[in-house]
N, C-alpha and C positions, 0 to 999 in steps of 0.2 A: 751631411744632410743638406739638400738643396731646397726643400720645401719651406715656406714661411713658418717661422716659429716665434717664440716669445723670449724675452730676456730679463724682464723684471717682475712678472707675475710668478707667484710661488708655484713650483712644480719640481718633481724629481728629475735627475739628470737623464733618466731613461725609464721606460715602462709606462704603465697606465696609472692615471689618477682620476678619481671622481670625488664623491662628497667629502667636504671637511667634517671632521669628527673631533670630539673631546677637547674643544677649545677651552683654555683656562689660562689665567694669569697667576703664576705661582712664584713667590719670592722675587718679584720684579721681572720675570721672564715669561713671555708669551709662549705657550705650547699649542701647536695646531697639529692634530693627527689627520690622516686622510685615507680614503679607500685607495688601495695601491696594489698593482701587480708588478713586482720588480723585474720580472723575466720577459715581459712582452707588452706592447702597447694595445692590449686587449683586456676586456673585463673577464678574468678568470682567476680562481684561487686567490681571493682578495685577502690581503693582509692589512694591518694598520701601519702606514708610513708615519713619519714624525719629523717635525721641523720646529725650530725655536728662534725667537727674535726678542730683542729688547725694545724695538721701535715699530714693529709691524711692517717694516720696509726691507730690512736686511736680514734674510733668513739663513739659518744654518741647518742643513739637512742632517738628521740623526739616524742611527741604525733603525731598522724596522722594529717597531714596538712589540708586536706579537703576530703570530701566524695561525692558520687553521691547525688544529691538533687532530691527528689521525684517531678515528674512533670516538671523538669528542662531539659535543653538540654544535661545534662550529667547524666540522671537518671539511665542509664544502665552501666555507667562506666566513670571514669575520666582517659582517656588514655594519651599517652605520650605527652610531651611538654617541654618547655624551660623557663628559666628566661628571662624576658624582661627588659633590662636596659634602662637608659636614661630618667627616669621620676622622679618626686619628691617623689615617694613612690614605694615600690616594686610591681612588677607585674609578673605573669606567664601567658603563653598562652599554650593551650593544646587541644587535640581532645576530644570533648564531644560526648559521644555515648548515644543516646536517647532511643534506643530499640534494639531488637535482629536482626534488619536488618544490624546493624554495620555501617550504614551511619553516618558520623560525621559532626559536625560544629566546627569552631575554637572558643574556649571559652577563655575569659580573666578574671582573678581574680586579684583584688588589695589586697595587703597584709599589715600587720603591720610591723613596723621597724625590729622586731626580726624574721620575717617570720613564726611566729607561728599561727597567726590568719588571715583568708582570707575571703573576701566578697563573695557575690553570683556571679555565673558565668554570664558573659555578652557575647553574641554571637557577634563576630566581623568579621566573614567570613563564607562563605558557599561553598560547593562543586560546582565548576563552571559547567554550562550547556554547555559551549563551548568546542571544541577540542576533544570531545569524552571521557571525563573523567568519569569513572565509580565510582571510590572510591578514597578518599584522606585521609591522616592523618599525624600526627607527625610534627607539626610546629617547625621550627628552625629559629631564627632571626639573622640578621646581618645588618651592615651599610656599604655602599660603595658609593663613589662619591657623598657624601652629602645626600644620600637617605636612608630611613629606609625600609628594605626589609625583606622578609621571604620566605623560601622554605618549601614545603610539599611533602611527598612521595605520589605516585599515582599509580593506576592501570587503564588502559584504556579499553574502550569497546571492543577493538579487542584482548584483552588478553596480551598486552604488558605493560611494566613498564614505568614510567616517573617520573620526578621531576618537580613540578610546582613552579612558582614564583608569589609572591604577593607583592604589594606596601603598606607599612605601614605609608604613609604620614599622614593619620588620623588613630591613633591607635585604635579607636573605630569602624572603618569601613575599613577593609583591602580590597584593590582592586586587583582583579585578573589581572596579567600581562601577562600570557601565559605559555606555556611549556618551561621550562628552558633547559631541555635535555630529549630526548625520548630514545627509546631502541637503545642505541648507539652500533655500531658494534665493536668498540675497547673494550668496557667494556664486551660485550657479548662473544667475542672471548677469553677473559682471564678468566672470572668467570662464564660463562654459562647463560642460559636463566632464566627469572623470569617473573611473571605476575604482580608483584608489587614491587616497591622499597620502603622500609620502612625507617623511622628514618634518613632522609638525613641530613648531616652536611656539610656546605659549609664555608670554612675558608681559609685565606691566610697562606702560609707556604713556606719559602725559596724563596720568590719572585714570586711564582705562586699561583694558586688557587687549592684547593683540595676539591673534593666532595666525601664523604663517604656515601654509601648506604648499607642497609641490604636486601638481596634478599629473596623473598618468592615465592614459586611455588606451586599452588594448595593447599595452606594452610600449606605447609611444610616449615619450616625455614631453610635457607641455609647459603651461604657464606656472609661475610662482605667484600665489595669491596671498593677500593679507586681509583678515577680517578684524574689525575693531568692534569691541562689545564688552560684555560683562561676564564675570565668572560667578555663578550662583550655585549655592548648595540647597538642594531640596530633598528632604527625607533621607539624608545621609549620602545622596549621590550628587555629583557635580554636573552642571550643565553650562555650556558656553552659549550665551545669547548674542547673536550677530546683530549689530546695529548698522554697519556699513561694510563694504568690501571694495577692493581695488587690486590692480596688479602691483607687484613689488618692483618689477623691472619691465620696461617696455620693449626691450630687445628680444632676440630669439635664442640666446645662448646661456643665460643664467639658470641654474637649477640647484635644488637641494641646499639652500643656504642654512648655516647654523648661526645662532644668536647667543651672545653672552651678555647678560645684564650686569651692569656695574654693581659690584659688591655681592653678587649672588653666587659666583663660582670661583672665588679667589682662593681655592685650595683647601687647607686642612682646618677642621674645627678646633679653635683654641679656647673654647668655653665662653664665647661671647653671648650676647643677648639673643633672644628668639626673633622670629620674623615679625615685621610690622603688620598689623591687621587693620584693614579698612572695612567699613560696613557696607551693606547693600550691594555687594558684588563689585564695588569699585576697587581698582588696583591700589596697592600700597605705593607710596612714593619710592623712587630709587634711593637707596640708603646714602649715597654720596652725590646725588644730583648729577651723576654721569649719564652719558648717552649710551644705549646698548650698541654693541659691536656686532656687525653682520659680515660674514665672509661666505661666498657661494662658490659652486663649481661652474667654471666656464666650460661648457660642454664641447666634446669632440668625439667623433666616432672612432671605431677600431682603425688602426693604421697599419700599412704595409711597412714592416721594419726596415725594408731595403730603401724606403723613401724617407721615413721619419721614425725614429726609434722611441718616440714618446708621444703620449696622447693625454690631453687635459691639463688644465692649470686652475688655480684658484683666483677669484676676483680680488681686486684691491679691497682693503679693509674699509668698511663703511660705518658711519655713525648714523643712528636713527633718531628722528624726532617725530612727534605727533603735532602737526600744524593744522588747525581748523578741522580736526578729525581725519586728516590724511597722514599716512606714514611717509615721511620723506627721508632721503639719503644724501649723504655727502661723504667724500673721501676723508678718512681719519686725518685731521690736520697735522698731527705729528708725523705720520707716515708720508703725507704729501710733501712736507718740508724736507724729510730725509731723502725721498726719492728724487726730488728736483731742486737741489740747493742753489743752483746758479741764478744769475740775473736773466730776466726776460729780454727777448729781442723781437722787434716788430717784423711781421711777414710783409713782403711786398704784395701789391695787388696782383691778382691773377690766379692761376691754377697751380696747386701744390700736390704732388703725389705723396701718399702716406705709407706706401708699401713697406719700406725699409726704415721707417722713422721710429725713434724711441723718444717721444715728445709728450709734453702736456701743453695743450693749446688753450689759452684763455681768450674768450671773445670780449673785446673791450669797446667796440664801436658797432654802429648799425650800418644801414645801407648808405651808399654814396650816391649823390644826385647824378654824377657823371657816368655811373656804371651803365654799360650797354650789354646786349646779348642776353644769354640765359640768366645772368644774375641781376639784370636791370631791375632797380627798385627793391631789391632784396638785400638782406644781410648776408653774412658769411654762410655758405652752404657746405654741408657735409654730404658727399655723394658716393653712391655705390651702384654698380651696374645691376645688381640683383636685389639688394636690400633697400634701395630707395634713396630719396634725397630729403635731408632734414635742414630746415632753415634755423640757424642759430641766432640767439639774441645775446646782448651784453649780459655777462654773468655766467653764461654757459661755459663748461669746461670739458675738454676732450682729452682722454689719455690714450695714446697710441703706442702699441707694443707689437709691431709686426702684424700678425694675423688677428690680434685681439684689439678691439676698440671699445672703450667705455666712455659714454657720454653722460655727463651729470648736468641736468637742466637746472637753471637757477630756481625753477619752481620746486625742485626737490625730487623729480622723477628721474631715475637713472635708466640707461639703455646699455645693454651688453651684447656685443656681437663677436663671433669668431667666423672668419671667412678667408680662404686663401687668395681670393681676388682682392686687390688693394682698394682702399678708399681714396677719394680725392677731396681736397679742400679748395673751395672757390672763395677767394678773399676779395670783397668789393673795392677796397681801397687800402692803401698803405696805412698801417696802424690800427686797422679794424680787428686784428688778431695778433696776439703775442705768443711766443713759444719759449719753453725752457727744455733743455735736454734732460732726459731721465737716465740715471746711471744704471747700466746693466747689473743684475744681481744674481742671476742663476745661470747654469750651464747653457 
């Protein structure tokens, strides 16, 4: 393979990868499943790939978890889904695609204790005929106010997006509860139009509720948005009331992230206490004061296997906070330490090409008075011939992995890009930026 690739972002050795699925911490081991085609770097006949880690940095690829079953409700593909906690054995729920119509059902599979072996798919929910729902997919589960619930992304018959709510009181027969939130004007004003909201994630953060959705318009993947608001029950139905909205990532390549809330998806029900309930639509506190974990898909299109035999990788693991009503991200501290354990070294002033680097860059200084030319009066610059120029400030951090660059602003807004053309770093003075080498982790 001569094309730029990645060496420490999680991906299979070959084939296709897209959305992360079924993320769970079980007996001290992180499990991340992912949409995968092991035979070619294209999106076809999707199975669930599987990887494990103890530190979210060093991943071991496991055998394929499960595949489409001929004649079954997932015969055309095992699409995105989530780990289902709270039972005496592991379970996952996902969108089963039966044929090329791409209509889905909600499938559930029971798993072995080590999450390596899975039973046959059981259909536990169908696309509702009510409310003008045209298509739905990507279940995400939660518990609130003593009830087991689930949300799914949807596209409506009138061409607008929505998120649907299901009641999981009977895990083998999910009951449609109604539209949780439709084409909300606050969301639309910030992130634009969509005809389907995919991969919804609904979770408590900082005393509020956060809803993350990935926007699709006419089959084109777009922005990932976060809405902050309240989860309110009215007349037996749930509604999400949006108070504010924002982009989750300011770059062009992150899509379909999955979130795990500390304490909410840590495996098997051992008979502990019920969920914490908070009044008036406010979110319950996290049970161990941990920060939710987010991992997303770093997008890449279909590849020519003669040039590159793999497509797609997952983002670095991110921890989320709510700061002054804004959802912020940072790289998981433990993963960051494991990925780059060495001592930093200062970069000299001047231009540094990043095309073949495996680095984490920390910006520690501002502009130098003696700087001349393009960088005069500016701080460190991150430059790309097509994606633009970004002025960095002290506290910003850049993770470089060949074709993938992740920028983490000190403000908390991350940017993710994948591009075969390399980036350049313009350092205004010696000592303005420090780098550490990142240890390669994947094929």
